[in-house]
DSSP file (Angstrom, degrees, kcal/mol; ACC not computed):
  #  RESIDUE AA STRUCTURE BP1 BP2  ACC     N-H-->O    O-->H-N    N-H-->O    O-->H-N    TCO  KAPPA ALPHA  PHI   PSI    X-CA   Y-CA   Z-CA
    1    1 A X              0   0    0      0, 0.0     2,-0.2     0, 0.0    74,-0.0   0.000 360.0 360.0 360.0 128.5  -26.2   59.1  -39.9
    2    2 A X        -     0   0    0      1,-0.0     2,-0.6     0, 0.0     0, 0.0  -0.542 360.0-126.6 -86.5 151.6  -29.2   58.6  -37.6
    3    3 A X        -     0   0    0     -2,-0.2     2,-0.1     4,-0.0    -1,-0.0  -0.890  31.1-146.5 -97.9 124.4  -29.9   55.6  -35.4
    4    4 A X     >  -     0   0    0     -2,-0.6     4,-2.0     1,-0.1     5,-0.1  -0.414  22.8-114.1 -89.0 163.5  -33.3   54.2  -36.1
    5    5 A X  H  > S+     0   0    0      1,-0.2     4,-2.6     2,-0.2     5,-0.2   0.871 118.4  56.7 -60.6 -39.0  -35.7   52.5  -33.8
    6    6 A X  H  > S+     0   0    0      1,-0.2     4,-2.0     2,-0.2    -1,-0.2   0.905 106.4  49.7 -60.5 -41.9  -35.3   49.3  -35.8
    7    7 A X  H  > S+     0   0    0      2,-0.2     4,-2.1     1,-0.2    -2,-0.2   0.910 110.5  49.5 -63.7 -43.3  -31.5   49.4  -35.1
    8    8 A X  H  X S+     0   0    0     -4,-2.0     4,-2.3     1,-0.2    -2,-0.2   0.925 112.1  47.4 -62.7 -44.9  -32.1   50.0  -31.4
    9    9 A X  H  X S+     0   0    0     -4,-2.6     4,-1.9     1,-0.2    -1,-0.2   0.838 110.2  53.9 -65.4 -32.8  -34.5   47.0  -31.2
   10   10 A X  H  < S+     0   0    0     -4,-2.0     4,-0.5    -5,-0.2    -1,-0.2   0.890 111.2  46.0 -66.9 -38.3  -32.0   44.9  -33.2
   11   11 A X  H  < S+     0   0    0     -4,-2.1     4,-0.4     1,-0.2    -2,-0.2   0.893 122.9  33.1 -71.0 -40.8  -29.3   45.7  -30.7
   12   12 A X  H  X S+     0   0    0     -4,-2.3     4,-1.9    -5,-0.2     5,-0.2   0.626  96.8  83.5 -96.1 -14.3  -31.4   45.1  -27.5
   13   13 A X  H  X S+     0   0    0     -4,-1.9     4,-1.7    -5,-0.2     5,-0.1   0.949  95.5  36.5 -61.0 -58.3  -33.8   42.3  -28.6
   14   14 A X  H  > S+     0   0    0     -4,-0.5     4,-2.7     1,-0.2     5,-0.2   0.918 115.9  53.6 -65.8 -45.2  -31.7   39.1  -28.0
   15   15 A X  H  > S+     0   0    0     -4,-0.4     4,-2.3     1,-0.2    -1,-0.2   0.871 108.1  51.4 -56.8 -36.4  -30.0   40.4  -24.9
   16   16 A X  H  X S+     0   0    0     -4,-1.9     4,-1.3     2,-0.2    -1,-0.2   0.916 111.9  46.1 -65.7 -43.3  -33.3   41.2  -23.3
   17   17 A X  H  < S+     0   0    0     -4,-1.7     3,-0.3    -5,-0.2     4,-0.2   0.922 113.1  49.8 -66.4 -43.0  -34.6   37.7  -24.0
   18   18 A X  H >< S+     0   0    0     -4,-2.7     3,-1.1     1,-0.2     4,-0.2   0.894 108.8  52.6 -62.2 -40.1  -31.3   36.1  -22.7
   19   19 A X  H 3< S+     0   0    0     -4,-2.3     3,-0.4     1,-0.2    -1,-0.2   0.806 112.4  45.6 -65.5 -28.4  -31.5   38.2  -19.5
   20   20 A X  T >X S+     0   0    0     -4,-1.3     4,-1.9    -3,-0.3     3,-1.2   0.282  78.6 104.3 -99.4  10.2  -35.1   37.0  -18.9
   21   21 A X  H <>  +     0   0    0     -3,-1.1     4,-2.0     1,-0.3     5,-0.2   0.728  66.0  73.9 -63.8 -20.6  -34.5   33.3  -19.6
   22   22 A X  H 34 S+     0   0    0     -3,-0.4    26,-0.3    -4,-0.2     4,-0.3   0.869 114.4  22.7 -61.5 -34.0  -34.5   32.5  -15.9
   23   23 A X  H <> S+     0   0    0     -3,-1.2     4,-0.7    24,-0.1    -2,-0.2   0.643 120.5  58.8-105.3 -17.7  -38.3   33.0  -16.0
   24   24 A X  H  X S+     0   0    0     -4,-1.9     4,-2.3    -7,-0.2     5,-0.2   0.820  92.7  68.3 -79.8 -30.0  -39.0   32.4  -19.6
   25   25 A X  H  X S+     0   0    0     -4,-2.0     4,-2.5     1,-0.2    -1,-0.2   0.900  98.3  48.9 -58.4 -47.1  -37.6   28.9  -19.6
   26   26 A X  H  > S+     0   0    0     -4,-0.3     4,-2.0     1,-0.2    -1,-0.2   0.878 111.0  51.5 -61.2 -35.2  -40.3   27.3  -17.4
   27   27 A X  H  X S+     0   0    0     -4,-0.7     4,-2.7     2,-0.2    -2,-0.2   0.925 110.7  48.2 -65.5 -43.8  -43.0   29.0  -19.6
   28   28 A X  H  X S+     0   0    0     -4,-2.3     4,-2.2     1,-0.2     6,-0.3   0.894 108.3  54.7 -64.1 -40.6  -41.4   27.5  -22.7
   29   29 A X  H  <>S+     0   0    0     -4,-2.5     5,-2.4     1,-0.2     6,-0.8   0.922 113.5  41.3 -60.6 -43.8  -41.2   24.0  -21.1
   30   30 A X  H ><5S+     0   0    0     -4,-2.0     3,-1.1     3,-0.2    -2,-0.2   0.919 112.4  54.1 -70.1 -42.6  -44.9   24.0  -20.4
   31   31 A X  H 3<5S+     0   0    0     -4,-2.7    -2,-0.2     1,-0.3    -1,-0.2   0.869 113.8  41.4 -62.7 -36.3  -45.9   25.5  -23.7
   32   32 A X  T 3<5S-     0   0    0     -4,-2.2    -1,-0.3    -5,-0.2    -2,-0.2   0.437 112.6-117.7 -91.2   2.3  -44.0   22.8  -25.7
   33   33 A X  T < 5S+     0   0    0     -3,-1.1    -3,-0.2    -4,-0.3    -4,-0.1   0.779  72.8 133.4  71.7  26.6  -45.2   20.0  -23.4
   34   34 A X  S   <S-     0   0    0     -5,-2.4     2,-0.3    -6,-0.3    -4,-0.2   0.574  73.8  -1.2 -85.9  -9.7  -41.7   19.2  -22.2
   35   35 A X  S    S-     0   0    0     -6,-0.8    -2,-0.1    -9,-0.1    -1,-0.1  -0.979  80.3 -86.9-166.3 171.2  -42.6   19.0  -18.6
   36   36 A X     >  -     0   0    0     -2,-0.3     4,-2.3     1,-0.1     5,-0.1  -0.319  39.5-108.2 -83.8 170.4  -45.4   19.5  -16.1
   37   37 A X  H  > S+     0   0    0      1,-0.2     4,-2.7     2,-0.2     5,-0.2   0.880 119.8  54.1 -66.1 -37.7  -46.5   22.7  -14.4
   38   38 A X  H  > S+     0   0    0      2,-0.2     4,-2.2     1,-0.2    -1,-0.2   0.899 108.4  48.8 -65.7 -38.8  -45.1   21.5  -11.1
   39   39 A X  H  > S+     0   0    0      2,-0.2     4,-2.6     1,-0.2    -2,-0.2   0.933 112.4  48.9 -60.2 -46.1  -41.7   20.9  -12.7
   40   40 A X  H  X S+     0   0    0     -4,-2.3     4,-2.5     1,-0.2    -2,-0.2   0.885 110.0  51.7 -62.5 -39.6  -41.8   24.4  -14.4
   41   41 A X  H  X S+     0   0    0     -4,-2.7     4,-2.0     2,-0.2    -1,-0.2   0.922 112.3  44.8 -66.1 -42.8  -42.7   26.0  -11.0
   42   42 A X  H  X S+     0   0    0     -4,-2.2     4,-2.2     2,-0.2    -2,-0.2   0.894 114.0  49.9 -66.9 -37.7  -39.8   24.4   -9.2
   43   43 A X  H  X S+     0   0    0     -4,-2.6     4,-3.1     2,-0.2     5,-0.3   0.881 108.8  52.8 -67.3 -36.6  -37.5   25.2  -12.0
   44   44 A X  H  X S+     0   0    0     -4,-2.5     4,-2.5     2,-0.2     5,-0.4   0.899 109.2  49.4 -63.2 -40.9  -38.7   28.8  -12.0
   45   45 A X  H  X S+     0   0    0     -4,-2.0     4,-1.9     2,-0.2     5,-0.3   0.922 115.9  43.4 -63.4 -44.1  -38.0   29.0   -8.2
   46   46 A X  H  X>S+     0   0    0     -4,-2.2     4,-2.4     3,-0.2     5,-0.9   0.942 118.0  42.3 -68.1 -48.7  -34.5   27.6   -8.8
   47   47 A X  H  X5S+     0   0    0     -4,-3.1     4,-0.9     3,-0.2     8,-0.2   0.928 122.1  38.3 -66.7 -45.4  -33.6   29.7  -11.8
   48   48 A X  H  <5S+     0   0    0     -4,-2.5     4,-0.5   -26,-0.3    -1,-0.2   0.889 122.4  43.1 -76.1 -36.1  -35.0   33.0  -10.6
   49   49 A X  H  <5S+     0   0    0     -4,-1.9    -3,-0.2    -5,-0.4    -2,-0.2   0.908 130.3  19.1 -76.6 -40.4  -34.0   32.5   -7.0
   50   50 A X  H  <5S+     0   0    0     -4,-2.4    -3,-0.2    -5,-0.3     3,-0.2   0.834 133.9  29.4 -98.6 -39.4  -30.4   31.2   -7.5
   51   51 A X  S  X<S+     0   0    0     -5,-0.9     4,-1.8    -4,-0.9     3,-0.3   0.274  79.4 108.3-113.3  11.5  -29.4   32.1  -11.0
   52   52 A X  H  > S+     0   0    0     -4,-0.5     4,-2.3     1,-0.2     5,-0.2   0.895  82.7  50.7 -58.0 -41.0  -31.2   35.3  -11.8
   53   53 A X  H  > S+     0   0    0      1,-0.2     4,-2.6     2,-0.2    -1,-0.2   0.843 105.8  56.2 -67.7 -31.6  -28.0   37.4  -11.6
   54   54 A X  H  > S+     0   0    0     -3,-0.3     4,-2.1     2,-0.2    -1,-0.2   0.905 109.5  45.9 -66.5 -40.3  -26.2   35.0  -13.9
   55   55 A X  H  X S+     0   0    0     -4,-1.8     4,-2.3     2,-0.2    -2,-0.2   0.909 113.2  50.2 -68.0 -41.4  -28.8   35.5  -16.6
   56   56 A X  H  X S+     0   0    0     -4,-2.3     4,-2.3     2,-0.2    -2,-0.2   0.905 111.1  47.9 -64.1 -40.9  -28.8   39.3  -16.1
   57   57 A X  H  X S+     0   0    0     -4,-2.6     4,-2.7     2,-0.2     5,-0.2   0.907 111.7  50.6 -67.3 -40.6  -25.0   39.4  -16.4
   58   58 A X  H  X S+     0   0    0     -4,-2.1     4,-2.1    -5,-0.2    -2,-0.2   0.890 111.4  49.0 -61.8 -38.3  -25.2   37.3  -19.5
   59   59 A X  H  X S+     0   0    0     -4,-2.3     4,-2.2     2,-0.2    -2,-0.2   0.902 111.9  48.0 -66.4 -42.4  -27.8   39.6  -21.0
   60   60 A X  H  X S+     0   0    0     -4,-2.3     4,-2.3     2,-0.2    -2,-0.2   0.897 111.4  49.9 -66.8 -40.5  -25.7   42.7  -20.1
   61   61 A X  H  X S+     0   0    0     -4,-2.7     4,-2.4     2,-0.2    -2,-0.2   0.908 111.8  48.8 -63.6 -40.8  -22.6   41.1  -21.7
   62   62 A X  H  X S+     0   0    0     -4,-2.1     4,-2.6    -5,-0.2    -2,-0.2   0.881 109.3  53.1 -65.4 -37.7  -24.6   40.3  -24.8
   63   63 A X  H  X S+     0   0    0     -4,-2.2     4,-2.1     2,-0.2    -2,-0.2   0.911 109.5  47.8 -64.0 -42.0  -25.9   43.8  -24.9
   64   64 A X  H  X S+     0   0    0     -4,-2.3     4,-2.7     2,-0.2     5,-0.2   0.923 112.8  49.0 -63.9 -44.2  -22.3   45.2  -24.7
   65   65 A X  H  X S+     0   0    0     -4,-2.4     4,-2.6     1,-0.2    -2,-0.2   0.917 112.0  47.5 -63.4 -41.8  -21.2   42.8  -27.5
   66   66 A X  H  X S+     0   0    0     -4,-2.6     4,-2.4     2,-0.2    -1,-0.2   0.868 111.8  51.9 -69.4 -32.9  -24.2   43.8  -29.7
   67   67 A X  H  X S+     0   0    0     -4,-2.1     4,-2.7     2,-0.2    -2,-0.2   0.928 111.0  46.1 -64.7 -46.9  -23.5   47.4  -29.1
   68   68 A X  H  X S+     0   0    0     -4,-2.7     4,-2.4     2,-0.2     5,-0.3   0.913 112.9  50.6 -62.0 -44.1  -19.8   47.1  -30.0
   69   69 A X  H  X>S+     0   0    0     -4,-2.6     4,-3.1    -5,-0.2     5,-0.5   0.928 111.6  48.6 -59.1 -44.5  -20.8   45.1  -33.1
   70   70 A X  I  X>S+     0   0    0     -4,-2.4     5,-1.7     1,-0.2     4,-1.6   0.939 112.5  47.1 -61.5 -48.0  -23.3   47.8  -34.1
   71   71 A X  I  <5S+     0   0    0     -4,-2.7     6,-2.7     3,-0.2    -1,-0.2   0.879 119.5  39.6 -63.7 -38.7  -20.8   50.6  -33.6
   72   72 A X  I  <5S+     0   0    0     -4,-2.4     4,-0.2     4,-0.2    -2,-0.2   0.921 127.0  30.0 -77.9 -45.4  -18.1   48.9  -35.6
   73   73 A X  I  <5S+     0   0    0     -4,-3.1    -3,-0.2    -5,-0.3    -2,-0.2   0.941 130.8  28.8 -82.1 -50.4  -20.2   47.3  -38.4
   74   74 A X  I  <<S+     0   0    0     -4,-1.6    -3,-0.2    -5,-0.5    -4,-0.1   0.863 131.0  33.1 -83.5 -37.1  -23.1   49.7  -38.9
   75   75 A X  S   <S-     0   0    0     -5,-1.7    -3,-0.2     2,-0.1    -4,-0.2   0.630  96.2-130.5 -97.2 -14.2  -21.5   53.0  -37.8
   76   76 A X        +     0   0    0     -6,-0.3     2,-1.0    -4,-0.2    -4,-0.2   0.789  52.9 148.4  73.1  27.2  -18.0   52.4  -39.0
   77   77 A X        +     0   0    0     -6,-2.7    -1,-0.2     1,-0.2    -2,-0.1  -0.795  10.7 139.1 -96.8  96.1  -16.3   53.4  -35.7
   78   78 A X        +     0   0    0     -2,-1.0     2,-0.3    -3,-0.1    -1,-0.2   0.606  51.0  58.2-114.9 -17.5  -13.3   51.2  -35.6
   79   79 A X  S  > S-     0   0    0     -3,-0.2     4,-2.1     1,-0.1     5,-0.1  -0.776  78.2-120.3-117.6 162.1  -10.4   53.4  -34.4
   80   80 A X  H  > S+     0   0    0     -2,-0.3     4,-2.5     2,-0.2     5,-0.2   0.881 114.2  55.1 -63.9 -40.0   -9.9   55.3  -31.2
   81   81 A X  H  > S+     0   0    0      1,-0.2     4,-2.2     2,-0.2    -1,-0.2   0.919 108.8  47.7 -59.8 -44.5   -9.5   58.5  -33.2
   82   82 A X  H  > S+     0   0    0      1,-0.2     4,-2.0     2,-0.2    -1,-0.2   0.890 110.8  51.6 -64.0 -39.5  -12.9   58.0  -34.8
   83   83 A X  H  < S+     0   0    0     -4,-2.1    -2,-0.2     1,-0.2    -1,-0.2   0.884 109.0  50.8 -66.1 -37.5  -14.4   57.2  -31.4
   84   84 A X  H >< S+     0   0    0     -4,-2.5     3,-1.1     1,-0.2    -2,-0.2   0.910 111.2  48.4 -65.2 -41.4  -13.0   60.5  -30.0
   85   85 A X  H 3< S+     0   0    0     -4,-2.2     3,-0.3     1,-0.2    -2,-0.2   0.858 120.2  36.7 -65.0 -35.9  -14.4   62.4  -32.9
   86   86 A X  T 3X S+     0   0    0     -4,-2.0     4,-2.4     1,-0.2    -1,-0.2  -0.075  78.2 127.4-109.0  32.6  -17.8   60.9  -32.6
   87   87 A X  H <> S+     0   0    0     -3,-1.1     4,-2.7     1,-0.2     5,-0.2   0.888  71.9  50.7 -60.0 -44.1  -17.9   60.7  -28.8
   88   88 A X  H  > S+     0   0    0     -3,-0.3     4,-2.2     2,-0.2    -1,-0.2   0.886 110.8  49.1 -62.2 -39.0  -21.2   62.4  -28.4
   89   89 A X  H  > S+     0   0    0      2,-0.2     4,-2.5     1,-0.2    -1,-0.2   0.932 112.3  48.6 -64.6 -45.0  -22.9   60.2  -30.9
   90   90 A X  H  X S+     0   0    0     -4,-2.4     4,-2.7     2,-0.2    -2,-0.2   0.911 111.8  48.8 -61.9 -43.9  -21.5   57.1  -29.2
   91   91 A X  H  X S+     0   0    0     -4,-2.7     4,-2.5     1,-0.2    -1,-0.2   0.899 111.4  50.4 -64.2 -39.5  -22.6   58.3  -25.7
   92   92 A X  H  X S+     0   0    0     -4,-2.2     4,-2.5    -5,-0.2    -2,-0.2   0.929 112.2  46.2 -62.8 -46.0  -26.1   59.0  -27.0
   93   93 A X  H  X S+     0   0    0     -4,-2.5     4,-2.9     2,-0.2     5,-0.2   0.923 113.0  50.0 -64.1 -43.5  -26.4   55.5  -28.6
   94   94 A X  H  X S+     0   0    0     -4,-2.7     4,-2.7     1,-0.2     5,-0.2   0.927 112.1  47.9 -62.9 -44.4  -25.1   53.9  -25.4
   95   95 A X  H  X S+     0   0    0     -4,-2.5     4,-2.2     2,-0.2    -1,-0.2   0.917 114.2  45.7 -61.5 -43.9  -27.6   55.8  -23.3
   96   96 A X  H  X S+     0   0    0     -4,-2.5     4,-2.9     2,-0.2     5,-0.2   0.929 113.6  48.9 -64.4 -45.0  -30.5   55.0  -25.5
   97   97 A X  H  X S+     0   0    0     -4,-2.9     4,-2.5     1,-0.2    -2,-0.2   0.911 112.3  48.0 -64.1 -43.2  -29.5   51.3  -25.8
   98   98 A X  H  X S+     0   0    0     -4,-2.7     4,-2.5    -5,-0.2     5,-0.2   0.912 113.7  47.8 -64.6 -41.9  -29.1   50.9  -22.0
   99   99 A X  H  X S+     0   0    0     -4,-2.2     4,-2.5    -5,-0.2     5,-0.3   0.933 114.7  44.4 -63.5 -47.4  -32.4   52.6  -21.4
  100  100 A X  H  X S+     0   0    0     -4,-2.9     4,-2.6     1,-0.2    -2,-0.2   0.862 113.4  52.5 -65.6 -36.8  -34.3   50.6  -24.0
  101  101 A X  H  X S+     0   0    0     -4,-2.5     4,-2.1    -5,-0.2    -2,-0.2   0.921 112.6  43.0 -64.6 -44.6  -32.6   47.4  -22.7
  102  102 A X  H  X S+     0   0    0     -4,-2.5     4,-2.3     2,-0.2    -2,-0.2   0.923 118.1  44.4 -68.9 -44.9  -33.5   48.0  -19.1
  103  103 A X  H  X S+     0   0    0     -4,-2.5     4,-2.6    -5,-0.2     5,-0.2   0.915 114.3  50.7 -65.7 -42.2  -37.1   49.0  -19.9
  104  104 A X  H  X S+     0   0    0     -4,-2.6     4,-2.8    -5,-0.3     5,-0.3   0.880 109.2  51.9 -61.7 -38.8  -37.4   46.1  -22.4
  105  105 A X  H  X S+     0   0    0     -4,-2.1     4,-3.1     2,-0.2     5,-0.4   0.947 113.0  43.9 -62.9 -49.4  -36.2   43.7  -19.7
  106  106 A X  H  X S+     0   0    0     -4,-2.3     4,-2.2     2,-0.2     5,-0.3   0.904 116.8  45.7 -65.2 -40.9  -38.7   44.9  -17.2
  107  107 A X  H  X>S+     0   0    0     -4,-2.6     5,-1.7    -5,-0.2     4,-1.3   0.941 117.5  43.3 -66.1 -47.6  -41.6   44.9  -19.7
  108  108 A X  I  <>S+     0   0    0     -4,-2.8     5,-2.7    -5,-0.2     6,-0.3   0.937 123.4  36.1 -64.8 -47.1  -40.7   41.5  -21.1
  109  109 A X  I  <>S+     0   0    0     -4,-3.1     5,-0.9    -5,-0.3    -3,-0.2   0.950 126.0  33.8 -74.9 -50.4  -40.0   39.8  -17.8
  110  110 A X  I  <5S+     0   0    0     -4,-2.2    -3,-0.2    -5,-0.4    -1,-0.2   0.528 132.0  25.6 -92.3  -3.9  -42.6   41.4  -15.5
  111  111 A X  I  X5S+     0   0    0     -4,-1.3     4,-2.1    -5,-0.3     5,-0.2   0.688 128.2  31.3-115.6 -61.0  -45.5   41.9  -18.0
  112  112 A X  I  ><S+     0   0    0     -5,-1.7     4,-2.1     2,-0.2    -3,-0.2   0.969 128.0  36.0 -67.2 -56.2  -45.2   39.4  -20.8
  113  113 A X  I  ><S+     0   0    0     -5,-2.7     4,-2.7     1,-0.2     5,-0.2   0.893 117.0  54.6 -68.4 -38.1  -43.6   36.4  -19.0
  114  114 A X  H  ><S+     0   0    0     -5,-0.9     4,-2.3    -6,-0.3    -1,-0.2   0.938 111.8  42.7 -59.8 -49.0  -45.5   37.1  -15.8
  115  115 A X  H  X S+     0   0    0     -4,-2.1     4,-2.3     2,-0.2    -1,-0.2   0.850 113.0  53.0 -69.0 -33.4  -48.9   37.0  -17.6
  116  116 A X  H  X S+     0   0    0     -4,-2.1     4,-1.9    -5,-0.2    -2,-0.2   0.919 110.4  48.6 -64.5 -43.0  -47.9   34.0  -19.6
  117  117 A X  H  <>S+     0   0    0     -4,-2.7     5,-2.7     1,-0.2     6,-0.6   0.905 112.4  47.5 -63.4 -42.2  -47.0   32.2  -16.4
  118  118 A X  H ><5S+     0   0    0     -4,-2.3     3,-1.0     3,-0.2    -1,-0.2   0.895 109.6  53.6 -64.4 -39.8  -50.2   33.2  -14.8
  119  119 A X  H 3<5S+     0   0    0     -4,-2.3    -1,-0.2     1,-0.3    -2,-0.2   0.871 113.5  42.4 -62.1 -37.1  -52.1   32.0  -17.8
  120  120 A X  T 3<5S-     0   0    0     -4,-1.9    -1,-0.3    -5,-0.1    -2,-0.2   0.398 112.5-120.7 -90.6   3.4  -50.4   28.6  -17.6
  121  121 A X  T < 5S+     0   0    0     -3,-1.0    -3,-0.2    -4,-0.3     3,-0.1   0.786  73.5 130.9  62.5  30.7  -50.9   28.5  -13.8
  122  122 A X  S   <S+     0   0    0     -5,-2.7     2,-0.3     1,-0.3    -4,-0.2   0.897  79.6   2.8 -78.6 -40.4  -47.1   28.2  -13.3
  123  123 A X              0   0    0     -6,-0.6    -1,-0.3    -9,-0.2    -2,-0.2  -0.970 360.0 360.0-140.2 158.1  -47.2   31.0  -10.6
  124  124 A X              0   0    0     -2,-0.3    -6,-0.1    -3,-0.1    -1,-0.0   0.433 360.0 360.0-107.0 360.0  -49.9   33.0   -9.1
């Protein structure tokens, strides 16, 4: 059974967004009119400066949980014996998911959110 691009994006999508919430939250606040740009800028400084690692760890934990869910539910790897037999497949999926997750995090955070923040004048 092959792992599709859709499956990989399904595994990594939500964890990438959760990991980047430290910078995405101020943009959302301004977009929905829940606060001013100055509030969002100070919140961005606080969240990214103080709590960035907490968001990254939460995103990584969610990535591991979604990977385990995928391997158990979609691939049917529920026992240690099955995992031993399909070790190469599991290692390949883990490598691909980690690579896509890290690249997705950097693209989402440093391209999409950065340009959205610049567009809204939250940061320069």
